[in-house]
C-alpha positions in Angstrom: -52.8 -18.4 -42.4 -55.4 -17.8 -39.6 -52.7 -16.5 -37.3 -51.7 -13.9 -39.9 -55.3 -12.8 -40.4 -55.8 -12.4 -36.6 -52.5 -10.5 -36.3 -53.5 -8.2 -39.2 -56.9 -7.5 -37.7 -55.3 -6.9 -34.3 -52.8 -4.4 -35.7 -55.5 -2.6 -37.6 -57.5 -2.2 -34.4 -54.5 -0.9 -32.5 -53.5 1.4 -35.3 -56.9 2.9 -35.5 -57.2 3.5 -31.8 -53.7 5.2 -31.8 -55.0 7.7 -34.4 -58.5 8.2 -33.0 -59.4 11.8 -32.1 -62.3 12.9 -29.8 -63.7 16.4 -30.2 -66.1 18.0 -27.7 -68.0 21.2 -28.2 -67.5 23.7 -25.4 -69.6 26.6 -26.6 -70.1 29.2 -29.3 -70.7 32.9 -29.6 -72.4 34.7 -32.5 -70.1 37.8 -32.9 -72.1 39.4 -35.7 -74.1 38.4 -38.8 -71.0 37.2 -40.6 -68.9 35.7 -37.8 -69.3 33.0 -35.1 -66.6 31.9 -32.6 -66.5 28.2 -31.7 -64.8 26.7 -28.6 -64.0 23.0 -28.6 -61.6 20.5 -27.0 -59.6 17.9 -28.9 -58.2 14.9 -27.1 -56.7 11.5 -27.8 -53.5 12.2 -29.9 -50.1 13.4 -28.8 -47.2 14.3 -31.1 -49.3 14.4 -34.3 -51.1 17.2 -36.3 -54.9 17.1 -36.1 -57.3 18.8 -38.4 -60.9 19.7 -37.5 -63.9 20.8 -39.6 -65.7 23.5 -37.7 -69.2 24.6 -38.8 -71.6 27.5 -38.3 -75.3 26.6 -38.7 -78.5 28.7 -39.1 -81.8 28.2 -37.4 -82.8 25.4 -39.9 -79.4 23.6 -39.3 -78.1 24.6 -42.7 -74.4 25.2 -43.0 -73.7 29.0 -43.3 -70.0 28.8 -42.7 -67.2 26.3 -42.2 -63.5 26.2 -41.8 -60.8 23.5 -41.6 -58.6 24.2 -38.6 -55.2 22.7 -38.0 -54.5 21.9 -34.4 -50.7 22.1 -34.0 -48.7 19.2 -32.8 -48.7 19.0 -29.0 -47.4 16.9 -26.2 -50.6 17.0 -24.1 -53.5 14.6 -24.3 -56.1 17.3 -24.8 -56.2 20.8 -26.1 -58.8 23.6 -26.0 -59.3 25.6 -29.2 -61.2 28.7 -30.0 -61.7 29.4 -33.7 -63.6 32.2 -35.6 -65.6 31.0 -38.5 -66.8 33.4 -41.3 -70.4 33.0 -42.4 -72.5 34.0 -45.4 -75.6 34.6 -43.2 -76.3 34.9 -39.5 -75.5 31.7 -37.6 -77.5 30.5 -34.6 -74.9 27.9 -33.5 -71.3 26.7 -34.1 -69.8 23.3 -33.6 -66.9 21.0 -34.5 -68.2 18.5 -37.1 -65.2 16.1 -37.0 -61.5 15.8 -36.5 -58.8 13.5 -37.9 -55.1 12.8 -37.7 -53.0 14.1 -40.5 
């Protein structure tokens, strides 16, 4: 019984690490009062679709725009993405909030 519990825990840990995604912000550009461009890098998963939540924030760190971005299946460990996010007010920054494996 203990062996099965240890095996299940081990598989759970391995499974989670196989599906973990790292996202790093590379930069942003405020294009106009209704658009911000966000550059980021996604790494950690090969051969699977990844989705990322990209946000635009105002000077008080309130969300003024967001977008779910699908990163296509690829055979490389990391990919750089540039995505345009529409906003309801002028943004002062843009960033990737989180990413996950589909």
